C-alpha positions as CSV (number, residue, x, y, z in Angstrom):
1,M,5.4,0.4,-23.1
2,I,4.8,-2.7,-25.2
3,V,2.6,-2.4,-28.3
4,T,4.1,-5.0,-30.6
5,E,3.9,-8.8,-31.0
6,W,7.5,-9.2,-32.1
7,K,9.0,-12.3,-30.7
8,I,12.0,-10.5,-29.2
9,F,9.6,-8.9,-26.7
10,K,7.9,-12.1,-25.7
11,S,10.5,-13.4,-23.3
12,P,13.1,-10.8,-22.2
13,D,15.4,-11.3,-19.2
14,F,13.1,-9.8,-16.6
15,G,15.7,-10.0,-13.9
16,A,18.2,-7.9,-15.9
17,L,15.3,-5.6,-17.0
18,A,14.2,-5.0,-13.4
19,Q,17.8,-4.2,-12.3
20,A,18.4,-1.9,-15.2
21,L,15.4,0.3,-14.6
22,K,15.2,2.8,-11.8
23,T,11.5,2.0,-11.5
24,P,10.6,-1.3,-13.0
25,L,7.4,-0.5,-14.8
26,I,5.7,-2.0,-17.8
27,F,2.6,-0.9,-19.7
28,D,1.7,-3.8,-21.9
29,G,-0.7,-3.0,-24.7
30,R,-0.6,-6.6,-26.1
31,N,-1.0,-8.4,-22.7
32,L,2.0,-10.6,-23.4
33,Y,2.8,-11.3,-19.7
34,E,1.0,-12.6,-16.7
35,P,0.3,-9.9,-14.0
36,E,1.0,-12.3,-11.2
37,V,4.4,-13.2,-12.5
38,M,5.3,-9.6,-13.0
39,A,4.3,-8.9,-9.4
40,E,6.4,-11.7,-8.1
41,L,9.4,-10.3,-10.0
42,G,8.8,-6.9,-8.4
43,I,7.8,-5.2,-11.7
44,E,4.9,-2.8,-11.6
45,Y,2.8,-4.1,-14.5
46,Y,-0.2,-2.7,-16.2
47,G,-1.8,-4.9,-18.9
48,I,-4.2,-2.7,-20.9
49,G,-7.7,-4.0,-20.2
50,R,-6.7,-6.2,-17.3
51,P,-7.0,-5.6,-13.6
52,H,-3.9,-4.3,-11.9
53,V,-2.0,-6.8,-9.6
54,P,0.2,-4.8,-7.2
55,S,3.9,-5.8,-6.9
56,A,5.5,-6.4,-3.5
57,R,7.2,-3.0,-3.9
58,E,3.8,-1.3,-4.3
59,V,2.3,-3.1,-1.3
60,V,5.2,-2.1,0.9
61,A,5.1,1.5,-0.3
62,R,1.3,1.7,0.4
63,F,1.7,0.1,3.8
64,T,4.5,2.5,4.7
65,S,2.5,5.5,3.5
66,L,-0.6,4.4,5.6
67,R,1.6,3.8,8.7
68,D,3.3,7.2,8.4
69,E,-0.1,8.9,8.0
70,R,-1.4,7.2,11.2
71,Q,1.7,8.1,13.2
72,G,1.3,11.7,12.1
């Protein structure tokens, strides 16, 4: 969760961050990052007050869930 404007948080190494986290997920209370960029990086991103842009991981999970439901 990001709720600060400190410069150190404005441009982290997102690749290292995504690999270090079991579930790459960011809640951004300052809207420091672009949702589309986070989705491309495979990071589930929620900018407070912005619409959610699903990451590729979320899309695949949703598709798999729907497929499994249909197959019974």
